[in-house]
mmCIF file as gemmi writes it, N, C-alpha and C atoms, coordinates in Angstrom:
data_model
loop_
_atom_site.group_PDB
_atom_site.id
_atom_site.type_symbol
_atom_site.label_atom_id
_atom_site.label_alt_id
_atom_site.label_comp_id
_atom_site.label_asym_id
_atom_site.label_entity_id
_atom_site.label_seq_id
_atom_site.pdbx_PDB_ins_code
_atom_site.Cartn_x
_atom_site.Cartn_y
_atom_site.Cartn_z
_atom_site.occupancy
_atom_site.B_iso_or_equiv
_atom_site.pdbx_formal_charge
_atom_site.auth_seq_id
_atom_site.auth_asym_id
_atom_site.pdbx_PDB_model_num
ATOM 1 N N . UNK Axp A 1 ? 6.45 -26.079 -32.967 1 0 ? 1 A 1
ATOM 2 C CA . UNK Axp A 1 ? 6.668 -25.005 -32.018 1 0 ? 1 A 1
ATOM 3 C C . UNK Axp A 1 ? 5.834 -25.148 -30.767 1 0 ? 1 A 1
ATOM 4 N N . UNK Axp A 2 ? 5.054 -26.179 -30.641 1 0 ? 2 A 1
ATOM 5 C CA . UNK Axp A 2 ? 4.28 -26.354 -29.422 1 0 ? 2 A 1
ATOM 6 C C . UNK Axp A 2 ? 5.014 -27.326 -28.516 1 0 ? 2 A 1
ATOM 7 N N . UNK Axp A 3 ? 5.702 -26.747 -27.56 1 0 ? 3 A 1
ATOM 8 C CA . UNK Axp A 3 ? 6.456 -27.554 -26.614 1 0 ? 3 A 1
ATOM 9 C C . UNK Axp A 3 ? 6.092 -27.167 -25.199 1 0 ? 3 A 1
ATOM 10 N N . UNK Axp A 4 ? 6.609 -27.892 -24.286 1 0 ? 4 A 1
ATOM 11 C CA . UNK Axp A 4 ? 6.333 -27.641 -22.889 1 0 ? 4 A 1
ATOM 12 C C . UNK Axp A 4 ? 7.556 -26.992 -22.264 1 0 ? 4 A 1
ATOM 13 N N . UNK Axp A 5 ? 7.3 -25.969 -21.444 1 0 ? 5 A 1
ATOM 14 C CA . UNK Axp A 5 ? 8.376 -25.288 -20.729 1 0 ? 5 A 1
ATOM 15 C C . UNK Axp A 5 ? 8.266 -25.686 -19.27 1 0 ? 5 A 1
ATOM 16 N N . UNK Axp A 6 ? 9.352 -26.148 -18.714 1 0 ? 6 A 1
ATOM 17 C CA . UNK Axp A 6 ? 9.341 -26.532 -17.301 1 0 ? 6 A 1
ATOM 18 C C . UNK Axp A 6 ? 10.324 -25.661 -16.536 1 0 ? 6 A 1
ATOM 19 N N . UNK Axp A 7 ? 9.905 -25.276 -15.353 1 0 ? 7 A 1
ATOM 20 C CA . UNK Axp A 7 ? 10.79 -24.544 -14.444 1 0 ? 7 A 1
ATOM 21 C C . UNK Axp A 7 ? 10.756 -25.252 -13.1 1 0 ? 7 A 1
ATOM 22 N N . UNK Axp A 8 ? 11.778 -25.035 -12.348 1 0 ? 8 A 1
ATOM 23 C CA . UNK Axp A 8 ? 11.829 -25.695 -11.047 1 0 ? 8 A 1
ATOM 24 C C . UNK Axp A 8 ? 10.851 -25.024 -10.086 1 0 ? 8 A 1
ATOM 25 N N . UNK Axp A 9 ? 10.484 -25.738 -9.054 1 0 ? 9 A 1
ATOM 26 C CA . UNK Axp A 9 ? 9.496 -25.244 -8.093 1 0 ? 9 A 1
ATOM 27 C C . UNK Axp A 9 ? 10.019 -24.045 -7.314 1 0 ? 9 A 1
ATOM 28 N N . UNK Axp A 10 ? 11.315 -24.011 -7.017 1 0 ? 10 A 1
ATOM 29 C CA . UNK Axp A 10 ? 11.852 -22.875 -6.275 1 0 ? 10 A 1
ATOM 30 C C . UNK Axp A 10 ? 11.827 -21.611 -7.124 1 0 ? 10 A 1
ATOM 31 N N . UNK Axp A 11 ? 12.036 -21.734 -8.433 1 0 ? 11 A 1
ATOM 32 C CA . UNK Axp A 11 ? 11.965 -20.571 -9.306 1 0 ? 11 A 1
ATOM 33 C C . UNK Axp A 11 ? 10.517 -20.077 -9.417 1 0 ? 11 A 1
ATOM 34 N N . UNK Axp A 12 ? 9.578 -20.99 -9.5 1 0 ? 12 A 1
ATOM 35 C CA . UNK Axp A 12 ? 8.165 -20.634 -9.546 1 0 ? 12 A 1
ATOM 36 C C . UNK Axp A 12 ? 7.746 -19.919 -8.259 1 0 ? 12 A 1
ATOM 37 N N . UNK Axp A 13 ? 8.149 -20.428 -7.105 1 0 ? 13 A 1
ATOM 38 C CA . UNK Axp A 13 ? 7.805 -19.792 -5.828 1 0 ? 13 A 1
ATOM 39 C C . UNK Axp A 13 ? 8.446 -18.412 -5.711 1 0 ? 13 A 1
ATOM 40 N N . UNK Axp A 14 ? 9.676 -18.293 -6.191 1 0 ? 14 A 1
ATOM 41 C CA . UNK Axp A 14 ? 10.358 -16.999 -6.179 1 0 ? 14 A 1
ATOM 42 C C . UNK Axp A 14 ? 9.598 -15.985 -7.035 1 0 ? 14 A 1
ATOM 43 N N . UNK Axp A 15 ? 9.142 -16.4 -8.204 1 0 ? 15 A 1
ATOM 44 C CA . UNK Axp A 15 ? 8.381 -15.502 -9.069 1 0 ? 15 A 1
ATOM 45 C C . UNK Axp A 15 ? 7.05 -15.104 -8.436 1 0 ? 15 A 1
ATOM 46 N N . UNK Axp A 16 ? 6.406 -16.015 -7.753 1 0 ? 16 A 1
ATOM 47 C CA . UNK Axp A 16 ? 5.152 -15.707 -7.059 1 0 ? 16 A 1
ATOM 48 C C . UNK Axp A 16 ? 5.398 -14.703 -5.928 1 0 ? 16 A 1
ATOM 49 N N . UNK Axp A 17 ? 6.463 -14.892 -5.183 1 0 ? 17 A 1
ATOM 50 C CA . UNK Axp A 17 ? 6.795 -13.964 -4.086 1 0 ? 17 A 1
ATOM 51 C C . UNK Axp A 17 ? 7.085 -12.572 -4.631 1 0 ? 17 A 1
ATOM 52 N N . UNK Axp A 18 ? 7.827 -12.49 -5.722 1 0 ? 18 A 1
ATOM 53 C CA . UNK Axp A 18 ? 8.111 -11.19 -6.336 1 0 ? 18 A 1
ATOM 54 C C . UNK Axp A 18 ? 6.822 -10.535 -6.828 1 0 ? 18 A 1
ATOM 55 N N . UNK Axp A 19 ? 5.925 -11.323 -7.386 1 0 ? 19 A 1
ATOM 56 C CA . UNK Axp A 19 ? 4.645 -10.804 -7.844 1 0 ? 19 A 1
ATOM 57 C C . UNK Axp A 19 ? 3.826 -10.237 -6.683 1 0 ? 19 A 1
ATOM 58 N N . UNK Axp A 20 ? 3.783 -10.95 -5.581 1 0 ? 20 A 1
ATOM 59 C CA . UNK Axp A 20 ? 3.022 -10.489 -4.415 1 0 ? 20 A 1
ATOM 60 C C . UNK Axp A 20 ? 3.624 -9.202 -3.856 1 0 ? 20 A 1
ATOM 61 N N . UNK Axp A 21 ? 4.933 -9.128 -3.775 1 0 ? 21 A 1
ATOM 62 C CA . UNK Axp A 21 ? 5.586 -7.908 -3.285 1 0 ? 21 A 1
ATOM 63 C C . UNK Axp A 21 ? 5.305 -6.74 -4.208 1 0 ? 21 A 1
ATOM 64 N N . UNK Axp A 22 ? 5.346 -6.977 -5.513 1 0 ? 22 A 1
ATOM 65 C CA . UNK Axp A 22 ? 5.062 -5.906 -6.471 1 0 ? 22 A 1
ATOM 66 C C . UNK Axp A 22 ? 3.622 -5.432 -6.353 1 0 ? 22 A 1
ATOM 67 N N . UNK Axp A 23 ? 2.687 -6.348 -6.177 1 0 ? 23 A 1
ATOM 68 C CA . UNK Axp A 23 ? 1.287 -5.951 -6.007 1 0 ? 23 A 1
ATOM 69 C C . UNK Axp A 23 ? 1.078 -5.148 -4.73 1 0 ? 23 A 1
ATOM 70 N N . UNK Axp A 24 ? 1.715 -5.569 -3.65 1 0 ? 24 A 1
ATOM 71 C CA . UNK Axp A 24 ? 1.609 -4.814 -2.399 1 0 ? 24 A 1
ATOM 72 C C . UNK Axp A 24 ? 2.193 -3.42 -2.552 1 0 ? 24 A 1
ATOM 73 N N . UNK Axp A 25 ? 3.319 -3.335 -3.225 1 0 ? 25 A 1
ATOM 74 C CA . UNK Axp A 25 ? 4.002 -2.06 -3.377 1 0 ? 25 A 1
ATOM 75 C C . UNK Axp A 25 ? 3.216 -1.093 -4.248 1 0 ? 25 A 1
ATOM 76 N N . UNK Axp A 26 ? 2.574 -1.59 -5.276 1 0 ? 26 A 1
ATOM 77 C CA . UNK Axp A 26 ? 1.901 -0.715 -6.239 1 0 ? 26 A 1
ATOM 78 C C . UNK Axp A 26 ? 0.432 -0.463 -5.949 1 0 ? 26 A 1
ATOM 79 N N . UNK Axp A 27 ? -0.236 -1.35 -5.242 1 0 ? 27 A 1
ATOM 80 C CA . UNK Axp A 27 ? -1.683 -1.217 -5.059 1 0 ? 27 A 1
ATOM 81 C C . UNK Axp A 27 ? -2.069 -1.036 -3.601 1 0 ? 27 A 1
ATOM 82 N N . UNK Axp A 28 ? -1.703 -1.98 -2.762 1 0 ? 28 A 1
ATOM 83 C CA . UNK Axp A 28 ? -2.216 -2.004 -1.396 1 0 ? 28 A 1
ATOM 84 C C . UNK Axp A 28 ? -1.606 -0.917 -0.51 1 0 ? 28 A 1
ATOM 85 N N . UNK Axp A 29 ? -0.319 -0.741 -0.564 1 0 ? 29 A 1
ATOM 86 C CA . UNK Axp A 29 ? 0.334 0.217 0.331 1 0 ? 29 A 1
ATOM 87 C C . UNK Axp A 29 ? -0.079 1.661 0.041 1 0 ? 29 A 1
ATOM 88 N N . UNK Axp A 30 ? -0.122 2.128 -1.226 1 0 ? 30 A 1
ATOM 89 C CA . UNK Axp A 30 ? -0.588 3.509 -1.453 1 0 ? 30 A 1
ATOM 90 C C . UNK Axp A 30 ? -2.037 3.742 -1.043 1 0 ? 30 A 1
ATOM 91 N N . UNK Axp A 31 ? -2.905 2.774 -1.268 1 0 ? 31 A 1
ATOM 92 C CA . UNK Axp A 31 ? -4.301 2.978 -0.878 1 0 ? 31 A 1
ATOM 93 C C . UNK Axp A 31 ? -4.45 2.991 0.64 1 0 ? 31 A 1
ATOM 94 N N . UNK Axp A 32 ? -3.685 2.168 1.327 1 0 ? 32 A 1
ATOM 95 C CA . UNK Axp A 32 ? -3.719 2.174 2.792 1 0 ? 32 A 1
ATOM 96 C C . UNK Axp A 32 ? -3.181 3.491 3.333 1 0 ? 32 A 1
ATOM 97 N N . UNK Axp A 33 ? -2.105 3.967 2.73 1 0 ? 33 A 1
ATOM 98 C CA . UNK Axp A 33 ? -1.528 5.241 3.146 1 0 ? 33 A 1
ATOM 99 C C . UNK Axp A 33 ? -2.536 6.383 2.932 1 0 ? 33 A 1
ATOM 100 N N . UNK Axp A 34 ? -3.234 6.369 1.805 1 0 ? 34 A 1
ATOM 101 C CA . UNK Axp A 34 ? -4.251 7.386 1.529 1 0 ? 34 A 1
ATOM 102 C C . UNK Axp A 34 ? -5.373 7.32 2.556 1 0 ? 34 A 1
ATOM 103 N N . UNK Axp A 35 ? -5.819 6.11 2.886 1 0 ? 35 A 1
ATOM 104 C CA . UNK Axp A 35 ? -6.911 5.941 3.847 1 0 ? 35 A 1
ATOM 105 C C . UNK Axp A 35 ? -6.531 6.517 5.203 1 0 ? 35 A 1
ATOM 106 N N . UNK Axp A 36 ? -5.351 6.166 5.715 1 0 ? 36 A 1
ATOM 107 C CA . UNK Axp A 36 ? -4.947 6.657 7.035 1 0 ? 36 A 1
ATOM 108 C C . UNK Axp A 36 ? -4.64 8.149 7.013 1 0 ? 36 A 1
ATOM 109 N N . UNK Axp A 37 ? -4.077 8.661 5.926 1 0 ? 37 A 1
ATOM 110 C CA . UNK Axp A 37 ? -3.797 10.089 5.838 1 0 ? 37 A 1
ATOM 111 C C . UNK Axp A 37 ? -5.096 10.888 5.89 1 0 ? 37 A 1
ATOM 112 N N . UNK Axp A 38 ? -6.136 10.38 5.225 1 0 ? 38 A 1
ATOM 113 C CA . UNK Axp A 38 ? -7.431 11.054 5.235 1 0 ? 38 A 1
ATOM 114 C C . UNK Axp A 38 ? -8.01 11.074 6.643 1 0 ? 38 A 1
ATOM 115 N N . UNK Axp A 39 ? -7.93 9.968 7.355 1 0 ? 39 A 1
ATOM 116 C CA . UNK Axp A 39 ? -8.483 9.909 8.719 1 0 ? 39 A 1
ATOM 117 C C . UNK Axp A 39 ? -7.673 10.77 9.676 1 0 ? 39 A 1
ATOM 118 N N . UNK Axp A 40 ? -6.349 10.755 9.556 1 0 ? 40 A 1
ATOM 119 C CA . UNK Axp A 40 ? -5.507 11.564 10.439 1 0 ? 40 A 1
ATOM 120 C C . UNK Axp A 40 ? -5.759 13.044 10.204 1 0 ? 40 A 1
ATOM 121 N N . UNK Axp A 41 ? -5.898 13.435 8.938 1 0 ? 41 A 1
ATOM 122 C CA . UNK Axp A 41 ? -6.186 14.842 8.653 1 0 ? 41 A 1
ATOM 123 C C . UNK Axp A 41 ? -7.546 15.264 9.209 1 0 ? 41 A 1
ATOM 124 N N . UNK Axp A 42 ? -8.519 14.358 9.194 1 0 ? 42 A 1
ATOM 125 C CA . UNK Axp A 42 ? -9.823 14.678 9.783 1 0 ? 42 A 1
ATOM 126 C C . UNK Axp A 42 ? -9.7 14.872 11.29 1 0 ? 42 A 1
ATOM 127 N N . UNK Axp A 43 ? -8.899 14.038 11.946 1 0 ? 43 A 1
ATOM 128 C CA . UNK Axp A 43 ? -8.685 14.173 13.395 1 0 ? 43 A 1
ATOM 129 C C . UNK Axp A 43 ? -7.961 15.475 13.703 1 0 ? 43 A 1
ATOM 130 N N . UNK Axp A 44 ? -6.959 15.817 12.916 1 0 ? 44 A 1
ATOM 131 C CA . UNK Axp A 44 ? -6.225 17.072 13.131 1 0 ? 44 A 1
ATOM 132 C C . UNK Axp A 44 ? -7.159 18.263 12.936 1 0 ? 44 A 1
ATOM 133 N N . UNK Axp A 45 ? -8.012 18.191 11.936 1 0 ? 45 A 1
ATOM 134 C CA . UNK Axp A 45 ? -8.98 19.263 11.708 1 0 ? 45 A 1
ATOM 135 C C . UNK Axp A 45 ? -9.942 19.396 12.894 1 0 ? 45 A 1
ATOM 136 N N . UNK Axp A 46 ? -10.403 18.276 13.414 1 0 ? 46 A 1
ATOM 137 C CA . UNK Axp A 46 ? -11.328 18.301 14.561 1 0 ? 46 A 1
ATOM 138 C C . UNK Axp A 46 ? -10.638 18.856 15.811 1 0 ? 46 A 1
ATOM 139 N N . UNK Axp A 47 ? -9.421 18.439 16.062 1 0 ? 47 A 1
ATOM 140 C CA . UNK Axp A 47 ? -8.68 18.96 17.221 1 0 ? 47 A 1
ATOM 141 C C . UNK Axp A 47 ? -8.451 20.455 17.074 1 0 ? 47 A 1
ATOM 142 N N . UNK Axp A 48 ? -8.084 20.871 15.865 1 0 ? 48 A 1
ATOM 143 C CA . UNK Axp A 48 ? -7.873 22.3 15.627 1 0 ? 48 A 1
ATOM 144 C C . UNK Axp A 48 ? -9.134 23.114 15.837 1 0 ? 48 A 1
ATOM 145 N N . UNK Axp A 49 ? -10.27 22.561 15.46 1 0 ? 49 A 1
ATOM 146 C CA . UNK Axp A 49 ? -11.542 23.262 15.646 1 0 ? 49 A 1
ATOM 147 C C . UNK Axp A 49 ? -11.908 23.345 17.124 1 0 ? 49 A 1
ATOM 148 N N . UNK Axp A 50 ? -11.746 22.247 17.843 1 0 ? 50 A 1
ATOM 149 C CA . UNK Axp A 50 ? -12.131 22.24 19.263 1 0 ? 50 A 1
ATOM 150 C C . UNK Axp A 50 ? -11.208 23.103 20.119 1 0 ? 50 A 1
ATOM 151 N N . UNK Axp A 51 ? -9.922 23.068 19.829 1 0 ? 51 A 1
ATOM 152 C CA . UNK Axp A 51 ? -8.968 23.814 20.659 1 0 ? 51 A 1
ATOM 153 C C . UNK Axp A 51 ? -8.686 25.209 20.114 1 0 ? 51 A 1
ATOM 154 N N . UNK Axp A 52 ? -9.278 25.525 18.974 1 0 ? 52 A 1
ATOM 155 C CA . UNK Axp A 52 ? -9.085 26.834 18.349 1 0 ? 52 A 1
ATOM 156 C C . UNK Axp A 52 ? -7.614 27.119 18.074 1 0 ? 52 A 1
ATOM 157 N N . UNK Axp A 53 ? -6.917 26.122 17.527 1 0 ? 53 A 1
ATOM 158 C CA . UNK Axp A 53 ? -5.526 26.294 17.111 1 0 ? 53 A 1
ATOM 159 C C . UNK Axp A 53 ? -5.4 25.81 15.668 1 0 ? 53 A 1
ATOM 160 N N . UNK Axp A 54 ? -4.335 26.239 15.022 1 0 ? 54 A 1
ATOM 161 C CA . UNK Axp A 54 ? -4.116 25.83 13.645 1 0 ? 54 A 1
ATOM 162 C C . UNK Axp A 54 ? -2.962 24.837 13.594 1 0 ? 54 A 1
ATOM 163 N N . UNK Axp A 55 ? -3.24 23.658 13.035 1 0 ? 55 A 1
ATOM 164 C CA . UNK Axp A 55 ? -2.22 22.632 12.882 1 0 ? 55 A 1
ATOM 165 C C . UNK Axp A 55 ? -2.117 22.275 11.398 1 0 ? 55 A 1
ATOM 166 N N . UNK Axp A 56 ? -0.911 22.066 10.938 1 0 ? 56 A 1
ATOM 167 C CA . UNK Axp A 56 ? -0.73 21.686 9.535 1 0 ? 56 A 1
ATOM 168 C C . UNK Axp A 56 ? -1.085 20.22 9.353 1 0 ? 56 A 1
ATOM 169 N N . UNK Axp A 57 ? -1.831 19.888 8.301 1 0 ? 57 A 1
ATOM 170 C CA . UNK Axp A 57 ? -2.16 18.481 8.035 1 0 ? 57 A 1
ATOM 171 C C . UNK Axp A 57 ? -0.963 17.731 7.487 1 0 ? 57 A 1
ATOM 172 N N . UNK Axp A 58 ? -1.045 16.406 7.508 1 0 ? 58 A 1
ATOM 173 C CA . UNK Axp A 58 ? 0.019 15.577 6.948 1 0 ? 58 A 1
ATOM 174 C C . UNK Axp A 58 ? 0.036 15.731 5.458 1 0 ? 58 A 1
């Protein structure tokens, strides 16, 4: 039962590309979105305080 499995290089590259897209979709993009949402909400809060108006956060 110990054999070697071979796949073509294009299939291997395709699997790597799918893996990278999945990692970006599940890890990097939500954390980036959270980071910018936090900063934008802080700016909106500061503008609202300085101008004495109420703005809804993102």
